[in-house]
C-alpha positions, 0 to 999 in steps of 0.5 A: 715524772721527775723534772731534771735541771734545765740548761737554759734556765737553771744553767743560764749563769752556771759556774764556768758556763763558757767551758761547757759543752754537750757530748753524746756517749754511752747512751747519754748526753753528757754535760762536760766542762773543759778548760786549760792546757797541759796534762789531762786532769779528769775531775769527778764530783760526788753524789748529789753534786755536779760541775759547780762543785769545781767552780773555783778549783777547776780554773785554778787547776786549768793554769797547769792542766787540761781539765775535763769535768763531766756531770755524772749520770743522773746529775746536773745537766747530763741526761739519759741513763747508762745502758748497763745501769748505774752500778759503780762499774757501769758508771765507770764504764760509761765514763770510759766511753765518754773519754773515748769520745773526747779522745781523752786519756787522763794523766791524773784523776781528782775525785770527791766523795763518790767521785773518788770511788769512781776514780779508783774503779777506773784505775782498777779497770785500767781506764785511767792509770795515773795518780789519784787525788781523793778529797773526802773519799767515800770508799767503804760501806757504812759501819755496822747495821747502817751497812744494811739499812742505808742501801735498803733505804736508798732502794726504797726511796728509789722505787718510790716515785714521790720521794724525789719530788718531796725532797725537791719541794723541801729543798726549794724552801728558803734556807733549807739547803744551806742548813742541810749542807752544814748539817750533813757535810760539816762544811760552810761554803760560799753563797754561790755554792749554796745557790747552785746546790739549791737549784739542783736539789730543787729539781726532782730529776737530779735528786732521783739520779743521786738516790738511784746511784746510792741504791745501786752501788756495792762498796763491799766489793770495792773494799775487797778490791782496794788492795789491787789498786796500784796507782798512787793515791793522795787521800785528803780529808777534812777533820770536820767531815760529818758525812764520811768520818776520817776513821773510814778514810784511814781504814781505806788507806790501810788497804791501799798499797801506795796511799798518802793521807793529808788531813785538812784541819777545820774543813768538812766534807766539801773541803775543796769548795771551802778552800779551793786554793789549798785543794789546788796546791795539793793537786799540784804537789801530788802531780809534781811528786809523780812527774806529771807533765811539767807541773811543778809544786808552786805552794799553797798561795 
């Protein structure tokens, strides 16, 4: 049996803990952080992360927006399993039920990596119609042979009950997570971020949730549907991203009718954690460009 993160121990000094609440919806007990006032901004983290990924960015955006940031199914402190599984449409459907429970209608969505794919799925499902800011988006299948090998490997890990425990055991070793993040993302994040990733990746339940999501997603179908996306999208991508190459982002952008590209020089896959000030400025600017509430572009400072 896997061990999930515990709120009273792993979450005792969780970033922005005062903004946390737990909400029942779609067969899950969601951990959600809410803060700020203004147009509603939904923030969706990537695979293997949780709300800590927005630890510095969310408070900056809360100066202009009402921020809603959940832990995705199987991640962080959200417990349970969506009734329809953890495919991309199923996760988006579960999030729609959470938004309904919160009586929340996003004016805009920010997604990182796999969270950007969920944001687009929500838009396709007409569950969130506003503009999207996608940081280092993971929208396309892996190229070539990896397109078949990676999903197959994720499925094998998913059905192996020992895989999450083995990974979590390695993650608990001193320095392992910091080295893993630098190697797999190309980013160098602060010590608080490394600490939080270490807590999560050291819990086999969180690792199992991340593997399960990867094993059940069909990005080929999402790729075919990208031309249907009508929402304006800002694709912000770190030039040093070792997880999702910038070329994949550009390929995805070419399939979207209203897509804008912003390259983030010298940043990796966790660009929004490396430079939350820059990420906040991009979100504010895109919101102002599309007349979201009374948000104005206040620059990168």
